[in-house]
C-alpha positions in Angstrom: 0.0 0.0 0.0 1.3 3.4 -1.0 0.1 5.9 1.6 0.5 8.8 -0.7 -1.6 7.2 -3.4 -4.2 6.3 -0.8 -4.4 9.8 0.5 -4.8 11.2 -3.0 -7.7 8.8 -3.7 -9.4 9.8 -0.5 -9.0 13.5 -1.1 -10.4 13.1 -4.6 -13.4 11.2 -3.3 -14.0 13.9 -0.7 -13.7 16.7 -3.3 -16.3 15.0 -5.5 -18.8 15.5 -2.7 -18.2 19.2 -2.4 -21.1 21.7 -2.5 -20.2 25.4 -2.9 -23.5 26.5 -1.5 -23.0 24.3 1.7 -19.5 25.6 1.9 -20.7 29.2 1.9 -23.4 28.4 4.5 -21.0 27.0 7.1 -18.9 30.2 7.1 -21.3 31.7 9.6 -19.8 29.4 12.3 -16.3 30.7 11.7 -15.9 34.5 12.2 -12.5 34.5 10.5 -13.6 32.3 7.6 -12.3 28.9 6.6 -11.4 27.1 3.3 -14.2 24.6 2.9 -15.3 22.1 0.2 -18.8 22.0 1.4 -19.0 18.4 2.7 -21.0 17.5 5.8 -19.3 15.8 8.8 -21.4 12.7 8.1 -20.3 12.6 4.5 -16.7 12.9 5.6 -17.1 9.9 7.8 -18.7 8.0 4.9 -15.8 8.7 2.6 -13.4 7.3 5.2 -15.6 4.3 6.0 -16.3 3.4 2.3 -12.6 3.5 1.5 -11.6 1.3 4.4 -14.4 -1.1 3.8 -13.2 -1.8 0.3 -9.7 -2.4 1.7 -10.2 -4.4 4.8 -6.5 -5.5 5.0 -5.1 -2.1 5.9 -3.4 -2.4 9.3 -3.8 0.1 12.1 -0.3 1.4 11.3 -1.3 1.7 7.7 -4.3 3.8 8.7 -2.2 6.1 10.7 0.3 6.5 7.8 -2.6 7.4 5.4 -4.1 9.7 8.0 -0.8 11.6 8.4 -0.5 11.9 4.6 -4.1 13.3 4.4 -3.4 15.8 7.1 -0.1 16.8 5.5 -1.8 17.4 2.2 -4.9 19.1 3.6 -5.8 22.6 2.3 -9.5 22.5 3.2 -11.3 22.2 6.5 -13.0 18.8 5.7 -9.7 17.3 4.6 -8.4 17.6 8.2 -11.6 16.0 9.4 -11.1 13.2 6.9 -7.6 12.5 8.4 -9.2 12.0 11.8 -12.1 10.0 10.5 -9.8 7.3 9.2 -8.9 6.3 12.8 -12.3 6.6 14.5 -13.2 2.9 14.5 -9.9 1.8 15.8 -9.4 4.5 18.5 -10.9 2.6 21.4 -9.0 -0.7 21.3 -6.3 -0.7 18.6 -4.3 2.5 19.2 -1.4 2.4 21.7 -0.4 4.9 24.4 1.8 6.8 22.0 -1.3 8.0 20.1 -1.9 10.7 22.7 1.4 12.3 21.9 0.5 12.1 18.2 -2.7 14.0 18.9 -0.8 16.7 20.7 1.3 17.1 17.6 -1.7 17.2 15.3 -3.4 19.8 17.4 -0.4 22.1 17.0 0.4 21.3 13.4 -2.8 20.6 11.5 -5.8 22.0 13.5 -6.7 25.5 12.6 -10.3 26.0 13.9 -12.5 25.1 16.8 -14.5 22.5 14.8 -11.4 20.5 13.9 -10.2 20.7 17.5 -13.5 19.4 18.8 -13.8 16.7 16.1 -10.4 15.3 17.2 -11.5 15.5 20.8 -15.0 13.9 20.5 -14.5 11.5 17.6 -11.0 10.3 18.3 -9.9 11.1 21.9 -13.3 10.2 23.4 -13.3 6.6 22.1 -9.6 6.4 22.7 -10.0 7.3 26.4 -12.9 4.8 26.8 -10.2 2.2 26.3 -7.4 4.1 28.1 -8.9 5.7 31.1 -5.6 5.7 32.8 -4.2 8.1 30.2 -6.7 10.9 30.8 -4.5 12.7 33.4 -1.8 13.2 30.7 -3.9 15.8 29.0 -3.2 18.1 31.9 0.1 19.0 30.4 -1.7 20.5 27.3 -2.7 23.6 29.3 0.9 24.7 28.9 1.1 24.2 25.2 2.0 27.0 22.8 -0.9 25.8 20.6 -4.2 27.4 21.6 -6.0 24.3 20.1 -4.0 22.0 22.4 -5.0 24.2 25.3 -8.6 24.1 24.3 -8.4 20.3 23.9 -7.1 19.9 27.4 -10.7 20.6 28.5 -12.8 19.5 25.6 -11.1 16.1 25.4 -12.3 15.3 29.0 -15.7 17.0 29.0 -17.5 13.6 28.5 -15.6 12.1 31.4 -16.9 14.3 34.2 -19.1 11.4 34.9 -19.2 8.5 32.5 -20.4 4.9 32.6 -17.6 2.8 31.1 -18.5 -0.9 31.1 -19.5 -1.9 34.6 -17.9 1.0 36.3 -18.6 4.7 36.5 -15.6 6.9 35.9 -15.5 10.4 37.4 -13.0 13.0 36.4 -11.6 14.4 39.6 -13.0 17.9 40.2 -9.5 19.1 40.9 -8.5 18.1 37.4 -11.1 20.4 35.9 -10.6 23.3 38.3 -6.8 23.2 38.1 -7.0 23.3 34.3 -9.4 26.3 34.3 -7.4 28.1 36.9 -4.2 27.8 34.9 -6.1 29.0 31.8 -8.0 31.7 33.5 -6.1 34.6 31.9 -5.7 33.0 28.5 -6.6 35.5 25.8 -7.8 33.0 23.2 -11.6 33.0 23.0 -11.8 29.4 22.1 -9.6 28.3 25.0 -12.0 30.3 27.3 -15.0 28.6 25.7 -13.5 25.3 26.4 -13.0 26.3 30.0 -16.7 27.4 30.2 -17.9 24.2 28.6 -16.0 21.9 31.0 -17.1 24.0 34.1 -20.7 23.9 32.9 -20.7 20.1 32.8 -18.9 19.9 36.2 -21.8 22.0 37.6 -24.3 19.4 36.5 -22.5 16.7 38.5 -20.9 18.7 41.3 -23.0 21.9 41.7 -21.9 22.8 45.2 -18.2 22.5 44.2 -18.7 24.6 41.1 -20.6 27.3 42.9 -17.7 27.6 45.5 -15.1 27.7 42.7 -17.0 30.4 40.8 -17.5 32.4 44.0 -13.8 32.2 44.7 -12.5 33.0 41.2 -15.3 35.3 39.8 -13.2 38.5 40.1 -10.5 37.1 37.9 -12.6 35.1 35.4 -13.5 36.4 32.0 -17.1 37.3 31.9 -18.2 35.0 29.1 -16.4 32.1 30.6 -18.1 32.8 34.0 -21.5 33.0 32.4 -21.1 29.9 30.4 -20.0 28.0 33.5 -23.2 29.2 35.3 -25.4 27.3 32.8 -24.6 24.1 34.7 -26.3 25.3 37.9 -29.9 25.5 39.1 -31.8 28.8 38.6 -31.5 30.1 42.2 -27.7 29.5 42.4 -27.2 30.9 39.0 -29.1 34.1 39.8 -27.1 34.5 43.0 -23.8 34.1 41.2 -24.9 36.4 38.4 -25.7 39.0 41.0 -22.2 38.6 42.4 -20.8 39.2 38.9 -22.9 42.4 38.5 -21.8 43.6 41.9 -18.1 43.2 40.8 -18.8 45.0 37.5 -20.4 48.0 39.2 
């Protein structure tokens, strides 16, 4: 198998599904604009799945090699998603511990918008962690990355593990993991890093409302307003109103 030829075939198949009208429509989700072919996320997955179904003998290592070629060639948004899609079905059981380091490199090298970051987190890292719960703490180091997308991923990659049934056990992300991440990133100027913080805190609030309320009360003066308000969405109405009033008091 020639990985370069395989990547070219995949990219040609993806381009054939492009829709300029759809490409124009999705621009509203990206304030700075993106280069898009106009292929839905579901169709991206279909291209990867159809290709691999016709070539069942490709090893996991072969998939990774093709994925890296696709990512290296990528000029369009959906081409990055295609690289990730090639590994979706093997992420849980067939990728080794080193895959986490590979993802960190991909976040810095190939990811260029929030949707690509979240696709890697939710379609690759989520199933990967279902089979490698012990590796979740390693994402903590991403908060110090020079890549804003790796810093966002430090929170988005674990958002589904705040409380998650995995087989016969219930896994709970330590509250300290979430709070320590968000404290380190509290003054990060990247809007998407902040949205990742707010998202994780909101989910924590649904599972550990008292702990989140105490955290927000403690850190409200230093938190960015949008992050603070997003985090409040995980709390009940009365608590949310009380903490909103605290925020207004600080602003006045």
